[in-house]
Structures are given as C-alpha cells and as structure tokens.
N, C-alpha and C positions, 0 to 999 in steps of 0.2 A: 595533389591539393586536398582531395577528400580525406586522405589518410592523416594529413596534418590537422585538419579541422576536427576529425574524430579524436585524435590524440589530445588536442587542447580541450575538447569537450569532456573527455574522460578524466583528464587531469583535474580540471575545475570541479567536476563531480566528486572526485575522491577528496579534494580539499574541503568541499562542503560537508561530506560525510564525516571527516575528521572533526571539523568545527562543531557539527551536531553532537557528536559523541562527547566532546569536552563540555558543552554548554547545555546538555539535555535536561537536567533537573530530576526531580523525583516523580515516581509513578503515583497515580491515584490509588489510595488505599480504600479497600472495601472489606467488609466482614467476609470470612472464608466462604460461607454459604452463598452469599451474593456474588462473589467472584466466580464461584463454580457455575452458577446460573448463567452469568455473562459468558464464561468460557464455553459452556454447552451450546448456547445460542450461536456463538461465533464459529462453531464447527461447520456452519453453512455459509461462511463468508470466505473469500479469497481475494488477495490484492495482487493483481498482475502489475509487474514493475520491471524497470531496468535498474540495476544496482547503483549506477552513478548519475541517475536522473535527479536533478535538484527538486523537481515537483514530487517525485517519489519519496525523496528524503523528507520533504515537508510533511507528507502524508504519514510516513513511518514515525516521524517525531510525534505527531498528534496521537497516533495509535499507542506509542510508548507512554506518553503522559496520561492517557486515559486508561492505561493498563488493559489493553485489548489484544489478546493473543490471536491475531488473525493470521492465517496461513499466507505466506508470501510466495508468489510464483514468478520466478524470473522468466522473461520472455525474449531472450536474444534471438537473432535470426536463426532459423532452422530448428528451433525447439518446439516440443509438443505444446508447451504453454502458449507460445506465440500463435500456433495454429488454433488452439482453443479460443484464444482471444479474438482472432479474426472470424472464426466460424460462429462463436456465441454472441460476441458484441458487435460484430459487423465491421470492425476496423482495428488496426494495430495502433493503439494510442494508450500511453500509460501516464500516470497511474490509472488503473481501472479496478473498481471494487465490484466483485461478483457477489450478489446477494441472492441466496436461494431461500424462499419461504413459501410454504403452503403449495409446493409443486410448481411454482413459477420462479423464473430467474430474471433478475434485473442487473443490468450492466451500467454502472455509474462511473462516468469519466469526470475529469477536472478535479484537481486536488482540493480546491476550496469547497466545492460541492460535497466531496467525500467527507472532508473534515467537518463541515456543518452538520451533515447527516449523523456522523458518529458522535459529535458533541451533543446533539439534540437527543439521540437515542440512548447514549450510555453515560452521559456526564453526571 
C-alpha cells in the first residue's frame, strides 16, 4: 500500500512540475551589476528539496520568477543532503531554505514563509 501511495504522490508531483514549466512566465530583469550582487549574496543560500514535492515546486517557481540562482539540494533518503538537513535544521522537512550570514545559519521551513522572505529581500 505504501508503494502505491508513493507512486501516486510522485506522479502528481511530476504533473505539477510539468504544469509549472508550461505556465512559469518571465524572470525578473535586473541590470547586470545588480544581478551579480544578488548572485554573490545567494552563494550563501541553499534550498533543500524533494524533486516532486508540490511545496518545493511552489518555492522553486518563486525563485525562478525573482531570478534567484539559489543552489538546490535534493534530500532523498540516504543522501548526504538529507543528513545535513537533519543535523543542521533539526528535522527532515522540505522545502527548507538554509541562509548563512555573518557566521550564523538560519534554517527556514514552510514554502509560504520562504517565498515571503525572498520577495521582501530580493523583489
């Protein structure tokens, strides 16, 4: 039964990904110098995700629209990224945005909270 549920969940996730790609829209345009500043700052960010997770897709869509090249780290069972997520953030829950600034690390969960943060910071 668990296999069937996982199969359905993954199938729906990939359908959502396909719909996202078709309806995504345009990226935010910035002058090259400003985009380089944003890109440099985002070198200290990472999004922990599952490929077919609808909430991860929602977060990736917002990142795309805001033109934010944040590193994406897949965290399937048995992966080093999953272990980092557990050890650093305290739980295996995605999406999770890892923000490193001034020597401290913040682990931000919940797609809506992540999107609000990114829009406020980079819009």
